[in-house]
All heavy atoms as a GROMACS GRO file, in nm:
protein
  561
    1MET      N    1   9.118   7.322  11.758
    1MET     CA    2   9.018   7.402  11.826
    1MET      C    3   8.991   7.529  11.745
    1MET      O    4   9.078   7.609  11.721
    1MET     CB    5   9.067   7.437  11.967
    1MET     CG    6   8.969   7.517  12.044
    1MET     SD    7   9.008   7.515  12.218
    1MET     CE    8   9.124   7.650  12.233
    2SER      N    9   8.873   7.542  11.693
    2SER     CA   10   8.840   7.655  11.610
    2SER      C   11   8.739   7.744  11.686
    2SER      O   12   8.634   7.703  11.728
    2SER     CB   13   8.773   7.607  11.478
    2SER     OG   14   8.730   7.714  11.405
    3TYR      N   15   8.778   7.871  11.702
    3TYR     CA   16   8.698   7.966  11.776
    3TYR      C   17   8.559   7.981  11.715
    3TYR      O   18   8.460   7.983  11.787
    3TYR     CB   19   8.770   8.100  11.777
    3TYR     CG   20   8.697   8.207  11.859
    3TYR    CD1   21   8.705   8.209  11.992
    3TYR    CD2   22   8.616   8.299  11.795
    3TYR    CE1   23   8.636   8.304  12.068
    3TYR    CE2   24   8.546   8.395  11.866
    3TYR     CZ   25   8.556   8.395  12.006
    3TYR     OH   26   8.487   8.489  12.079
    4TRP      N   27   8.551   7.994  11.581
    4TRP     CA   28   8.418   8.022  11.519
    4TRP      C   29   8.327   7.903  11.519
    4TRP      O   30   8.208   7.918  11.516
    4TRP     CB   31   8.445   8.072  11.372
    4TRP     CG   32   8.505   8.210  11.377
    4TRP    CD1   33   8.629   8.242  11.334
    4TRP    CD2   34   8.446   8.330  11.425
    4TRP    NE1   35   8.654   8.377  11.351
    4TRP    CE2   36   8.541   8.431  11.408
    4TRP    CE3   37   8.322   8.362  11.482
    4TRP    CZ2   38   8.515   8.565  11.447
    4TRP    CZ3   39   8.300   8.496  11.516
    4TRP    CH2   40   8.396   8.593  11.498
    5LYS      N   41   8.386   7.780  11.520
    5LYS     CA   42   8.303   7.662  11.530
    5LYS      C   43   8.242   7.647  11.670
    5LYS      O   44   8.130   7.601  11.684
    5LYS     CB   45   8.382   7.536  11.492
    5LYS     CG   46   8.406   7.519  11.347
    5LYS     CD   47   8.475   7.392  11.315
    5LYS     CE   48   8.501   7.382  11.168
    5LYS     NZ   49   8.570   7.255  11.134
    6GLU      N   50   8.316   7.688  11.770
    6GLU     CA   51   8.270   7.679  11.907
    6GLU      C   52   8.170   7.787  11.948
    6GLU      O   53   8.092   7.767  12.036
    6GLU     CB   54   8.388   7.680  12.006
    6GLU     CG   55   8.480   7.559  11.991
    6GLU     CD   56   8.601   7.569  12.080
    6GLU    OE1   57   8.613   7.668  12.157
    6GLU    OE2   58   8.687   7.482  12.072
    7HIS      N   59   8.175   7.897  11.883
    7HIS     CA   60   8.091   8.010  11.919
    7HIS      C   61   7.998   8.045  11.804
    7HIS      O   62   8.004   8.152  11.746
    7HIS     CB   63   8.180   8.134  11.957
    7HIS     CG   64   8.267   8.113  12.072
    7HIS    ND1   65   8.393   8.059  12.059
    7HIS    CD2   66   8.247   8.128  12.205
    7HIS    CE1   67   8.446   8.048  12.179
    7HIS    NE2   68   8.359   8.091  12.272
    8ALA      N   69   7.910   7.951  11.776
    8ALA     CA   70   7.818   7.966  11.662
    8ALA      C   71   7.719   8.082  11.683
    8ALA      O   72   7.678   8.152  11.592
    8ALA     CB   73   7.745   7.836  11.633
    9VAL      N   74   7.674   8.099  11.810
    9VAL     CA   75   7.573   8.205  11.835
    9VAL      C   76   7.638   8.343  11.812
    9VAL      O   77   7.574   8.428  11.748
    9VAL     CB   78   7.521   8.192  11.981
    9VAL    CG1   79   7.428   8.303  12.016
    9VAL    CG2   80   7.450   8.057  11.998
   10LEU      N   81   7.757   8.362  11.861
   10LEU     CA   82   7.826   8.486  11.840
   10LEU      C   83   7.846   8.512  11.690
   10LEU      O   84   7.828   8.621  11.643
   10LEU     CB   85   7.960   8.491  11.908
   10LEU     CG   86   8.054   8.611  11.890
   10LEU    CD1   87   7.984   8.733  11.939
   10LEU    CD2   88   8.189   8.587  11.952
   11ARG      N   89   7.887   8.405  11.621
   11ARG     CA   90   7.906   8.419  11.476
   11ARG      C   91   7.775   8.455  11.405
   11ARG      O   92   7.777   8.544  11.320
   11ARG     CB   93   7.961   8.286  11.419
   11ARG     CG   94   8.013   8.295  11.281
   11ARG     CD   95   8.063   8.162  11.229
   11ARG     NE   96   7.953   8.101  11.157
   11ARG     CZ   97   7.922   7.973  11.149
   11ARG    NH1   98   7.994   7.888  11.214
   11ARG    NH2   99   7.824   7.936  11.073
   12GLY      N  100   7.665   8.397  11.443
   12GLY     CA  101   7.537   8.432  11.388
   12GLY      C  102   7.499   8.574  11.413
   12GLY      O  103   7.448   8.643  11.322
   13ILE      N  104   7.518   8.620  11.536
   13ILE     CA  105   7.481   8.757  11.574
   13ILE      C  106   7.562   8.857  11.492
   13ILE      O  107   7.513   8.953  11.439
   13ILE     CB  108   7.495   8.776  11.723
   13ILE    CG1  109   7.387   8.696  11.795
   13ILE    CG2  110   7.483   8.925  11.760
   13ILE    CD1  111   7.406   8.694  11.950
   14LEU      N  112   7.695   8.827  11.482
   14LEU     CA  113   7.781   8.922  11.406
   14LEU      C  114   7.747   8.924  11.261
   14LEU      O  115   7.744   9.030  11.199
   14LEU     CB  116   7.929   8.877  11.424
   14LEU     CG  117   7.994   8.920  11.557
   14LEU    CD1  118   8.135   8.860  11.564
   14LEU    CD2  119   7.998   9.065  11.573
   15MET      N  120   7.715   8.807  11.205
   15MET     CA  121   7.676   8.802  11.065
   15MET      C  122   7.549   8.879  11.037
   15MET      O  123   7.540   8.959  10.940
   15MET     CB  124   7.657   8.655  11.019
   15MET     CG  125   7.787   8.583  10.988
   15MET     SD  126   7.766   8.423  10.911
   15MET     CE  127   7.644   8.344  11.010
   16ILE      N  128   7.451   8.865  11.120
   16ILE     CA  129   7.325   8.935  11.101
   16ILE      C  130   7.347   9.086  11.118
   16ILE      O  131   7.296   9.165  11.039
   16ILE     CB  132   7.215   8.883  11.202
   16ILE    CG1  133   7.178   8.742  11.164
   16ILE    CG2  134   7.097   8.976  11.207
   16ILE    CD1  135   7.090   8.674  11.269
   17ALA      N  136   7.422   9.127  11.221
   17ALA     CA  137   7.450   9.264  11.243
   17ALA      C  138   7.527   9.331  11.126
   17ALA      O  139   7.489   9.436  11.078
   17ALA     CB  140   7.526   9.286  11.374
   18PHE      N  141   7.631   9.264  11.081
   18PHE     CA  142   7.710   9.318  10.968
   18PHE      C  143   7.628   9.321  10.840
   18PHE      O  144   7.639   9.419  10.762
   18PHE     CB  145   7.836   9.237  10.946
   18PHE     CG  146   7.944   9.260  11.046
   18PHE    CD1  147   8.066   9.189  11.038
   18PHE    CD2  148   7.932   9.356  11.144
   18PHE    CE1  149   8.166   9.209  11.129
   18PHE    CE2  150   8.036   9.378  11.236
   18PHE     CZ  151   8.151   9.304  11.227
   19PHE      N  152   7.545   9.218  10.817
   19PHE     CA  153   7.467   9.216  10.697
   19PHE      C  154   7.360   9.328  10.694
   19PHE      O  155   7.348   9.397  10.597
   19PHE     CB  156   7.399   9.078  10.684
   19PHE     CG  157   7.316   9.062  10.561
   19PHE    CD1  158   7.374   9.041  10.439
   19PHE    CD2  159   7.180   9.066  10.563
   19PHE    CE1  160   7.299   9.026  10.324
   19PHE    CE2  161   7.103   9.055  10.452
   19PHE     CZ  162   7.164   9.036  10.328
   20ALA      N  163   7.289   9.342  10.811
   20ALA     CA  164   7.189   9.446  10.815
   20ALA      C  165   7.248   9.585  10.805
   20ALA      O  166   7.200   9.672  10.733
   20ALA     CB  167   7.112   9.429  10.950
   21ALA      N  168   7.357   9.612  10.876
   21ALA     CA  169   7.420   9.739  10.871
   21ALA      C  170   7.476   9.767  10.734
   21ALA      O  171   7.468   9.880  10.681
   21ALA     CB  172   7.535   9.751  10.975
   22GLY      N  173   7.531   9.664  10.670
   22GLY     CA  174   7.583   9.681  10.532
   22GLY      C  175   7.475   9.718  10.434
   22GLY      O  176   7.491   9.806  10.352
   23LEU      N  177   7.360   9.644  10.442
   23LEU     CA  178   7.250   9.682  10.351
   23LEU      C  179   7.198   9.818  10.373
   23LEU      O  180   7.171   9.892  10.280
   23LEU     CB  181   7.136   9.575  10.370
   23LEU     CG  182   7.150   9.444  10.297
   23LEU    CD1  183   7.029   9.360  10.322
   23LEU    CD2  184   7.173   9.466  10.147
   24VAL      N  185   7.185   9.860  10.502
   24VAL     CA  186   7.138   9.994  10.529
   24VAL      C  187   7.229  10.100  10.472
   24VAL      O  188   7.187  10.196  10.412
   24VAL     CB  189   7.118  10.014  10.685
   24VAL    CG1  190   7.104  10.158  10.725
   24VAL    CG2  191   7.002   9.929  10.738
   25LEU      N  192   7.362  10.082  10.493
   25LEU     CA  193   7.456  10.176  10.438
   25LEU      C  194   7.460  10.182  10.286
   25LEU      O  195   7.471  10.288  10.225
   25LEU     CB  196   7.600  10.145  10.490
   25LEU     CG  197   7.626  10.181  10.638
   25LEU    CD1  198   7.766  10.135  10.677
   25LEU    CD2  199   7.609  10.331  10.657
   26VAL      N  200   7.447  10.064  10.223
   26VAL     CA  201   7.443  10.063  10.076
   26VAL      C  202   7.322  10.137  10.023
   26VAL      O  203   7.332  10.224   9.934
   26VAL     CB  204   7.449   9.920  10.025
   26VAL    CG1  205   7.416   9.915   9.875
   26VAL    CG2  206   7.588   9.859  10.047
   27PHE      N  207   7.204  10.113  10.083
   27PHE     CA  208   7.085  10.174  10.031
   27PHE      C  209   7.078  10.324  10.067
   27PHE      O  210   7.032  10.405   9.990
   27PHE     CB  211   6.958  10.105  10.084
   27PHE     CG  212   6.934   9.975  10.017
   27PHE    CD1  213   6.913   9.860  10.090
   27PHE    CD2  214   6.932   9.964   9.878
   27PHE    CE1  215   6.886   9.739  10.026
   27PHE    CE2  216   6.910   9.843   9.816
   27PHE     CZ  217   6.886   9.730   9.891
   28TRP      N  218   7.130  10.357  10.188
   28TRP     CA  219   7.136  10.498  10.224
   28TRP      C  220   7.230  10.576  10.131
   28TRP      O  221   7.202  10.685  10.088
   28TRP     CB  222   7.179  10.505  10.369
   28TRP     CG  223   7.173  10.643  10.428
   28TRP    CD1  224   7.101  10.753  10.383
   28TRP    CD2  225   7.242  10.687  10.547
   28TRP    NE1  226   7.120  10.854  10.470
   28TRP    CE2  227   7.204  10.820  10.567
   28TRP    CE3  228   7.328  10.628  10.636
   28TRP    CZ2  229   7.255  10.895  10.676
   28TRP    CZ3  230   7.378  10.699  10.738
   28TRP    CH2  231   7.342  10.832  10.760
   29GLY      N  232   7.346  10.516  10.102
   29GLY     CA  233   7.438  10.581  10.011
   29GLY      C  234   7.385  10.590   9.868
   29GLY      O  235   7.411  10.684   9.798
   30TRP      N  236   7.313  10.488   9.827
   30TRP     CA  237   7.254  10.484   9.697
   30TRP      C  238   7.153  10.598   9.678
   30TRP      O  239   7.133  10.653   9.571
   30TRP     CB  240   7.191  10.348   9.674
   30TRP     CG  241   7.146  10.318   9.537
   30TRP    CD1  242   7.177  10.380   9.422
   30TRP    CD2  243   7.060  10.210   9.498
   30TRP    NE1  244   7.117  10.319   9.315
   30TRP    CE2  245   7.047  10.212   9.359
   30TRP    CE3  246   6.994  10.104   9.570
   30TRP    CZ2  247   6.967  10.124   9.292
   30TRP    CZ3  248   6.920  10.020   9.499
   30TRP    CH2  249   6.905  10.024   9.364
   31SER      N  250   7.084  10.633   9.785
   31SER     CA  251   6.985  10.741   9.775
   31SER      C  252   7.046  10.877   9.762
   31SER      O  253   6.981  10.975   9.722
   31SER     CB  254   6.895  10.738   9.902
   31SER     OG  255   6.966  10.776  10.016
   32MET      N  256   7.180  10.891   9.790
   32MET     CA  257   7.252  11.018   9.780
   32MET      C  258   7.316  11.029   9.642
   32MET      O  259   7.438  11.037   9.630
   32MET     CB  260   7.355  11.028   9.888
   32MET     CG  261   7.305  11.032  10.026
   32MET     SD  262   7.445  11.049  10.138
   32MET     CE  263   7.359  11.055  10.291
   33THR      N  264   7.237  11.033   9.541
   33THR     CA  265   7.292  11.034   9.403
   33THR      C  266   7.370  11.158   9.379
   33THR      O  267   7.328  11.272   9.407
   33THR     CB  268   7.169  11.027   9.300
   33THR    OG1  269   7.099  10.909   9.330
   33THR    CG2  270   7.225  11.018   9.159
   34GLY      N  271   7.492  11.143   9.329
   34GLY     CA  272   7.576  11.259   9.293
   34GLY      C  273   7.656  11.315   9.402
   34GLY      O  274   7.725  11.412   9.386
   35LYS      N  275   7.653  11.255   9.522
   35LYS     CA  276   7.727  11.308   9.636
   35LYS      C  277   7.840  11.209   9.672
   35LYS      O  278   7.826  11.088   9.666
   35LYS     CB  279   7.636  11.328   9.753
   35LYS     CG  280   7.533  11.433   9.732
   35LYS     CD  281   7.449  11.450   9.856
   35LYS     CE  282   7.342  11.556   9.829
   35LYS     NZ  283   7.243  11.565   9.935
   36LEU      N  284   7.956  11.263   9.703
   36LEU     CA  285   8.068  11.181   9.742
   36LEU      C  286   8.044  11.104   9.869
   36LEU      O  287   8.090  10.992   9.886
   36LEU     CB  288   8.195  11.266   9.754
   36LEU     CG  289   8.330  11.192   9.761
   36LEU    CD1  290   8.349  11.104   9.639
   36LEU    CD2  291   8.443  11.291   9.767
   37LEU      N  292   7.974  11.162   9.964
   37LEU     CA  293   7.940  11.094  10.087
   37LEU      C  294   7.859  10.965  10.059
   37LEU      O  295   7.882  10.860  10.124
   37LEU     CB  296   7.859  11.184  10.181
   37LEU     CG  297   7.816  11.128  10.313
   37LEU    CD1  298   7.940  11.081  10.394
   37LEU    CD2  299   7.731  11.222  10.392
   38GLY      N  300   7.774  10.969   9.959
   38GLY     CA  301   7.697  10.848   9.926
   38GLY      C  302   7.788  10.741   9.879
   38GLY      O  303   7.766  10.621   9.916
   39LEU      N  304   7.889  10.772   9.800
   39LEU     CA  305   7.987  10.672   9.759
   39LEU      C  306   8.056  10.607   9.875
   39LEU      O  307   8.080  10.490   9.885
   39LEU     CB  308   8.081  10.730   9.656
   39LEU     CG  309   8.191  10.634   9.606
   39LEU    CD1  310   8.135  10.519   9.530
   39LEU    CD2  311   8.292  10.714   9.522
   40GLY      N  312   8.100  10.695   9.969
   40GLY     CA  313   8.168  10.651  10.086
   40GLY      C  314   8.083  10.552  10.171
   40GLY      O  315   8.128  10.452  10.224
   41LEU      N  316   7.955  10.589  10.185
   41LEU     CA  317   7.860  10.501  10.258
   41LEU      C  318   7.841  10.367  10.190
   41LEU      O  319   7.838  10.264  10.258
   41LEU     CB  320   7.726  10.570  10.277
   41LEU     CG  321   7.725  10.686  10.374
   41LEU    CD1  322   7.589  10.755  10.370
   41LEU    CD2  323   7.760  10.646  10.512
   42MET      N  324   7.834  10.369  10.059
   42MET     CA  325   7.817  10.244   9.986
   42MET      C  326   7.943  10.156   9.997
   42MET      O  327   7.936  10.034  10.013
   42MET     CB  328   7.788  10.271   9.838
   42MET     CG  329   7.644  10.319   9.817
   42MET     SD  330   7.598  10.321   9.644
   42MET     CE  331   7.697  10.451   9.577
   43ILE      N  332   8.061  10.215   9.998
   43ILE     CA  333   8.187  10.138  10.013
   43ILE      C  334   8.190  10.080  10.150
   43ILE      O  335   8.227   9.966  10.169
   43ILE     CB  336   8.308  10.226   9.977
   43ILE    CG1  337   8.307  10.256   9.826
   43ILE    CG2  338   8.436  10.157  10.020
   43ILE    CD1  339   8.417  10.351   9.781
   44ALA      N  340   8.153  10.162  10.252
   44ALA     CA  341   8.153  10.110  10.389
   44ALA      C  342   8.055   9.998  10.400
   44ALA      O  343   8.081   9.896  10.470
   44ALA     CB  344   8.121  10.227  10.485
   45GLY      N  345   7.939  10.009  10.338
   45GLY     CA  346   7.842   9.899  10.340
   45GLY      C  347   7.894   9.777  10.270
   45GLY      O  348   7.868   9.662  10.319
   46LEU      N  349   7.963   9.789  10.166
   46LEU     CA  350   8.022   9.676  10.094
   46LEU      C  351   8.126   9.606  10.184
   46LEU      O  352   8.130   9.484  10.184
   46LEU     CB  353   8.082   9.726   9.964
   46LEU     CG  354   8.147   9.614   9.879
   46LEU    CD1  355   8.041   9.514   9.832
   46LEU    CD2  356   8.216   9.678   9.756
   47ILE      N  357   8.202   9.683  10.252
   47ILE     CA  358   8.302   9.625  10.345
   47ILE      C  359   8.233   9.545  10.454
   47ILE      O  360   8.275   9.432  10.485
   47ILE     CB  361   8.389   9.734  10.405
   47ILE    CG1  362   8.481   9.788  10.295
   47ILE    CG2  363   8.474   9.681  10.521
   47ILE    CD1  364   8.557   9.912  10.334
   48LEU      N  365   8.121   9.593  10.509
   48LEU     CA  366   8.048   9.522  10.609
   48LEU      C  367   7.984   9.392  10.547
   48LEU      O  368   7.983   9.286  10.613
   48LEU     CB  369   7.941   9.608  10.672
   48LEU     CG  370   7.990   9.718  10.767
   48LEU    CD1  371   7.872   9.802  10.811
   48LEU    CD2  372   8.056   9.649  10.886
   49LEU      N  373   7.933   9.398  10.428
   49LEU     CA  374   7.878   9.277  10.362
   49LEU      C  375   7.986   9.172  10.342
   49LEU      O  376   7.960   9.054  10.366
   49LEU     CB  377   7.807   9.315  10.237
   49LEU     CG  378   7.679   9.396  10.249
   49LEU    CD1  379   7.628   9.444  10.111
   49LEU    CD2  380   7.572   9.309  10.314
   50LEU      N  381   8.102   9.218  10.296
   50LEU     CA  382   8.212   9.122  10.274
   50LEU      C  383   8.261   9.069  10.408
   50LEU      O  384   8.300   8.948  10.413
   50LEU     CB  385   8.325   9.188  10.198
   50LEU     CG  386   8.292   9.219  10.051
   50LEU    CD1  387   8.407   9.301   9.987
   50LEU    CD2  388   8.268   9.091   9.971
   51SER      N  389   8.256   9.144  10.512
   51SER     CA  390   8.294   9.098  10.646
   51SER      C  391   8.197   8.991  10.695
   51SER      O  392   8.239   8.890  10.755
   51SER     CB  393   8.298   9.210  10.743
   51SER     OG  394   8.394   9.307  10.710
   52ALA      N  395   8.071   9.007  10.663
   52ALA     CA  396   7.973   8.906  10.703
   52ALA      C  397   8.000   8.776  10.629
   52ALA      O  398   7.989   8.668  10.687
   52ALA     CB  399   7.827   8.958  10.679
   53LEU      N  400   8.034   8.787  10.500
   53LEU     CA  401   8.066   8.668  10.424
   53LEU      C  402   8.195   8.605  10.475
   53LEU      O  403   8.203   8.482  10.483
   53LEU     CB  404   8.085   8.710  10.277
   53LEU     CG  405   8.101   8.598  10.176
   53LEU    CD1  406   7.980   8.508  10.173
   53LEU    CD2  407   8.125   8.656  10.039
   54PHE      N  408   8.292   8.680  10.514
   54PHE     CA  409   8.416   8.626  10.571
   54PHE      C  410   8.388   8.549  10.701
   54PHE      O  411   8.439   8.442  10.722
   54PHE     CB  412   8.515   8.740  10.596
   54PHE     CG  413   8.642   8.697  10.661
   54PHE    CD1  414   8.740   8.633  10.587
   54PHE    CD2  415   8.665   8.718  10.795
   54PHE    CE1  416   8.858   8.593  10.646
   54PHE    CE2  417   8.782   8.682  10.858
   54PHE     CZ  418   8.879   8.615  10.782
   55ILE      N  419   8.306   8.610  10.784
   55ILE     CA  420   8.274   8.540  10.915
   55ILE      C  421   8.195   8.411  10.885
   55ILE      O  422   8.215   8.313  10.952
   55ILE     CB  423   8.195   8.636  11.007
   55ILE    CG1  424   8.286   8.747  11.051
   55ILE    CG2  425   8.134   8.559  11.128
   55ILE    CD1  426   8.210   8.856  11.128
   56TYR      N  427   8.108   8.415  10.787
   56TYR     CA  428   8.033   8.294  10.750
   56TYR      C  429   8.130   8.181  10.704
   56TYR      O  430   8.110   8.064  10.742
   56TYR     CB  431   7.930   8.324  10.640
   56TYR     CG  432   7.863   8.200  10.592
   56TYR    CD1  433   7.761   8.140  10.662
   56TYR    CD2  434   7.900   8.140  10.471
   56TYR    CE1  435   7.694   8.025  10.617
   56TYR    CE2  436   7.839   8.025  10.428
   56TYR     CZ  437   7.739   7.968  10.500
   56TYR     OH  438   7.678   7.853  10.457
   57ASN      N  439   8.225   8.213  10.625
   57ASN     CA  440   8.314   8.111  10.566
   57ASN      C  441   8.425   8.069  10.656
   57ASN      O  442   8.492   7.966  10.634
   57ASN     CB  443   8.374   8.165  10.432
   57ASN     CG  444   8.275   8.164  10.323
   57ASN    OD1  445   8.192   8.078  10.314
   57ASN    ND2  446   8.277   8.265  10.240
   58LYS      N  447   8.454   8.142  10.758
   58LYS     CA  448   8.572   8.115  10.850
   58LYS      C  449   8.569   7.973  10.904
   58LYS      O  450   8.674   7.906  10.905
   58LYS     CB  451   8.582   8.220  10.959
   58LYS     CG  452   8.710   8.221  11.029
   58LYS     CD  453   8.822   8.262  10.940
   58LYS     CE  454   8.951   8.271  11.018
   58LYS     NZ  455   9.066   8.280  10.933
   59PRO      N  456   8.463   7.918  10.959
   59PRO     CA  457   8.467   7.786  11.016
   59PRO      C  458   8.492   7.676  10.915
   59PRO      O  459   8.533   7.564  10.948
   59PRO     CB  460   8.334   7.764  11.083
   59PRO     CG  461   8.256   7.883  11.065
   59PRO     CD  462   8.330   7.982  10.982
   60PHE      N  463   8.464   7.703  10.790
   60PHE     CA  464   8.480   7.597  10.687
   60PHE      C  465   8.614   7.606  10.617
   60PHE      O  466   8.639   7.532  10.525
   60PHE     CB  467   8.369   7.618  10.581
   60PHE     CG  468   8.232   7.617  10.640
   60PHE    CD1  469   8.155   7.733  10.642
   60PHE    CD2  470   8.176   7.505  10.698
   60PHE    CE1  471   8.031   7.736  10.698
   60PHE    CE2  472   8.052   7.505  10.755
   60PHE     CZ  473   7.980   7.622  10.753
   61GLN      N  474   8.699   7.697  10.666
   61GLN     CA  475   8.828   7.710  10.603
   61GLN      C  476   8.914   7.594  10.632
   61GLN      O  477   8.920   7.540  10.741
   61GLN     CB  478   8.897   7.841  10.662
   61GLN     CG  479   9.004   7.894  10.578
   61GLN     CD  480   9.048   8.030  10.634
   61GLN    OE1  481   9.047   8.050  10.754
   61GLN    NE2  482   9.088   8.119  10.548
   62ASP      N  483   8.983   7.541  10.529
   62ASP     CA  484   9.064   7.421  10.539
   62ASP      C  485   9.198   7.457  10.605
   62ASP      O  486   9.266   7.552  10.563
   62ASP     CB  487   9.088   7.361  10.398
   62ASP     CG  488   9.134   7.222  10.405
   62ASP    OD1  489   9.138   7.163  10.516
   62ASP    OD2  490   9.170   7.167  10.298
   63LYS      N  491   9.232   7.382  10.707
   63LYS     CA  492   9.360   7.410  10.777
   63LYS      C  493   9.482   7.345  10.711
   63LYS      O  494   9.594   7.358  10.749
   63LYS     CB  495   9.352   7.356  10.920
   63LYS     CG  496   9.242   7.423  10.998
   63LYS     CD  497   9.270   7.566  11.021
   63LYS     CE  498   9.156   7.626  11.100
   63LYS     NZ  499   9.154   7.768  11.103
   64LYS      N  500   9.455   7.269  10.604
   64LYS     CA  501   9.564   7.200  10.535
   64LYS      C  502   9.643   7.300  10.445
   64LYS      O  503   9.612   7.419  10.436
   64LYS     CB  504   9.510   7.090  10.445
   64LYS     CG  505   9.436   6.984  10.524
   64LYS     CD  506   9.385   6.879  10.424
   64LYS     CE  507   9.282   6.790  10.493
   64LYS     NZ  508   9.213   6.706  10.400
   65ASP      N  509   9.744   7.244  10.378
   65ASP     CA  510   9.824   7.326  10.287
   65ASP      C  511   9.737   7.379  10.171
   65ASP      O  512   9.664   7.300  10.109
   65ASP     CB  513   9.936   7.242  10.231
   65ASP     CG  514  10.029   7.320  10.140
   65ASP    OD1  515  10.035   7.441  10.154
   65ASP    OD2  516  10.100   7.252  10.061
   66ARG      N  517   9.740   7.508  10.145
   66ARG     CA  518   9.654   7.561  10.047
   66ARG      C  519   9.722   7.588   9.913
   66ARG      O  520   9.685   7.673   9.837
   66ARG     CB  521   9.596   7.700  10.097
   66ARG     CG  522   9.509   7.676  10.217
   66ARG     CD  523   9.437   7.806  10.248
   66ARG     NE  524   9.377   7.788  10.378
   66ARG     CZ  525   9.403   7.863  10.483
   66ARG    NH1  526   9.490   7.956  10.479
   66ARG    NH2  527   9.339   7.839  10.598
   67SER      N  528   9.829   7.513   9.884
   67SER     CA  529   9.905   7.536   9.761
   67SER      C  530   9.841   7.463   9.643
   67SER      O  531   9.884   7.474   9.533
   67SER     CB  532  10.048   7.491   9.780
   67SER     OG  533  10.054   7.351   9.812
   68HIS      N  534   9.740   7.380   9.669
   68HIS     CA  535   9.666   7.306   9.567
   68HIS      C  536   9.757   7.212   9.485
   68HIS      O  537   9.744   7.203   9.364
   68HIS     CB  538   9.591   7.404   9.474
   68HIS     CG  539   9.497   7.495   9.543
   68HIS    ND1  540   9.379   7.443   9.601
   68HIS    CD2  541   9.500   7.626   9.567
   68HIS    CE1  542   9.314   7.546   9.656
   68HIS    NE2  543   9.389   7.656   9.640
   69LYS      N  544   9.840   7.143   9.550
   69LYS     CA  545   9.927   7.048   9.485
   69LYS      C  546   9.848   6.922   9.461
   69LYS      O  547   9.770   6.876   9.549
   69LYS     CB  548  10.051   7.014   9.571
   69LYS     CG  549  10.142   7.134   9.586
   69LYS     CD  550  10.262   7.098   9.673
   69LYS     CE  551  10.349   7.216   9.697
   69LYS     NZ  552  10.457   7.190   9.789
   70GLU      N  553   9.867   6.862   9.344
   70GLU     CA  554   9.794   6.737   9.316
   70GLU      C  555   9.885   6.626   9.289
   70GLU      O  556   9.994   6.641   9.246
   70GLU     CB  557   9.703   6.758   9.195
   70GLU     CG  558   9.590   6.856   9.220
   70GLU     CD  559   9.499   6.872   9.104
   70GLU    OE1  560   9.485   6.779   9.024
   70GLU    OE2  561   9.436   6.974   9.089
   0.00000   0.00000   0.00000
């Protein structure tokens, strides 16, 4: 039983929200050239973008042994 496979609508809403907020923070921080706050906003935006990618990939994660033995 996989939570993310069963709740596709919630997954989609979270991905869209994290992606949009991440892009806004990255562009807002990018506009603050030379300020440390701008760097912090871009890093926070990057974390949100990576979180959206993590949520997207979670249902496809293999539950088998991940040691890559052949």
